[in-house]
N, C-alpha and C positions, 0 to 999 in steps of 0.2 A: 466571613471573608476567609478565603484560603490563600495561602502563599505557596507558590510553586518554587522549589529549589532543586538544584542538581544533587544527585546522590552518587555514590560510588559502589561497586563498579558500574559504569554506564553501559547497558546492553547495546545502545546504538553504536558505540565505538567498536564493539565486537563485530557488528554488521559491516561498518565501514572498513575495518581491518580485513575482513574476509573478502569483501568486494574488491579491495585494492591489492590483495595478496598475489604477487606475481607467480608464486610457487603453485597456485591453484589453477593455472590457466590450462585446464583440460578442455579441449574444444568439444562442442556439443556433438552427440551422436548423430548419425545421418538420418534418423527417423523423424527429424523435425528441427527447425531452428528456434532459437530463443524468441525471435520475433513472432513466429507462428504460435508458439506456446503462450506468449504474452497476449496476442490477439484472441486466442481461445479462452483464456482466463477472463479477459475484459468483456468479451462478448457474452460469456456465460453469466458473469456477475451482473452486467447491465440487464440481461433478460430476467434474472431473478429479482432484481430491484423493481423493474417495470411490472412484473407480475404481482408484486406487493403493493403497487400503486404509485411508486416513485416516478417522477418524470426527470429524465436526465440522460446523460451519455458520457462516454469516455472518448477522448481524442488522443491519438498517438501521432507524434511527428518525429522523424529521424529514424535511423537504423542502428541497431547495436550489433557489433560483430565481436567474435572472440570471447564470448561469455562461457565460463566454465559451467559444468553441471552443478557444482556446489553453489556457485554464484546465482545460477538460474533458480535453484530451489529456494534460496533466501529471498530473491526478488519477487518470485511468484507468491511465496508465502506472505510477504509484506503486502502485496497487492490484495490478496484475499482478506487480510486483516483490515485494510482500509475499507473495503466493501462491507465487512461485518460491522464496522463502526458506524457506517452510514445507516445500515439496516437497524442497528440497535438504538442509536441516538437521534436519527433523522426523522423528519416529518414524512410519514408514508404518503401523504397527499402533496408533498412539496417537491422541490427541485434539488438536484445535485449535479455536480460536474467533476470529472476527474480528467486532468490533463497530464499526459506523460510526454516529456520532451527529451529526446536522446541526441547527443552530439558531443564532440570533443572528449570522448571517453567518460561521459557523465550521463546519468539518468536522473531527471528532475521530475518529481511527482507533486502536483498541486491538486488539492481536493477541497471542495466546498459543498455544503448542504444546508438546508433549512433545519433548524432544531425542532424536534417534536414539541408541540405546544404545551404538553404537560411535563416536559422534561425539566425538572427543577434540580437536577444534578444529584438526586437521591437514588437514581437507578444504579443498581450494583454494576460495577465495571471492573475490567481487568487492570493489570499493572502496566500495560503498554510495553514499552521497551525498557522499563526499569530505570529510565533516566530522570524521572521526576517523582517527587513525593509531595503530598499535600500535608501541610502543617497547620 
């Protein structure tokens, strides 16, 4: 049995701080909006997972405005990491779903997938956001 506990410093708080930092409100360059870039990433990642046999989709509702370049980089990187985790730990013959809800200055990401049938948690994995440690 493993116990999950918070450790310090917690990387997720760094992400939250960056995303809420008013000093970093550089508006996106005119070569595309955050929403266009988000849709490009989710479309690409959905296609990759489907090519691997996964069945699922990503749903986006709402519109984000005033996202800085730095905030966009963090959010899109986070999205790619979520899809990598589905690919690594999910059942390639199973289903997944990613739901992104945007509104009131917030972006909520909900994700679910079937676990690979042979995944007994001995698969090597990353450290995630460094917020948890197994003891």
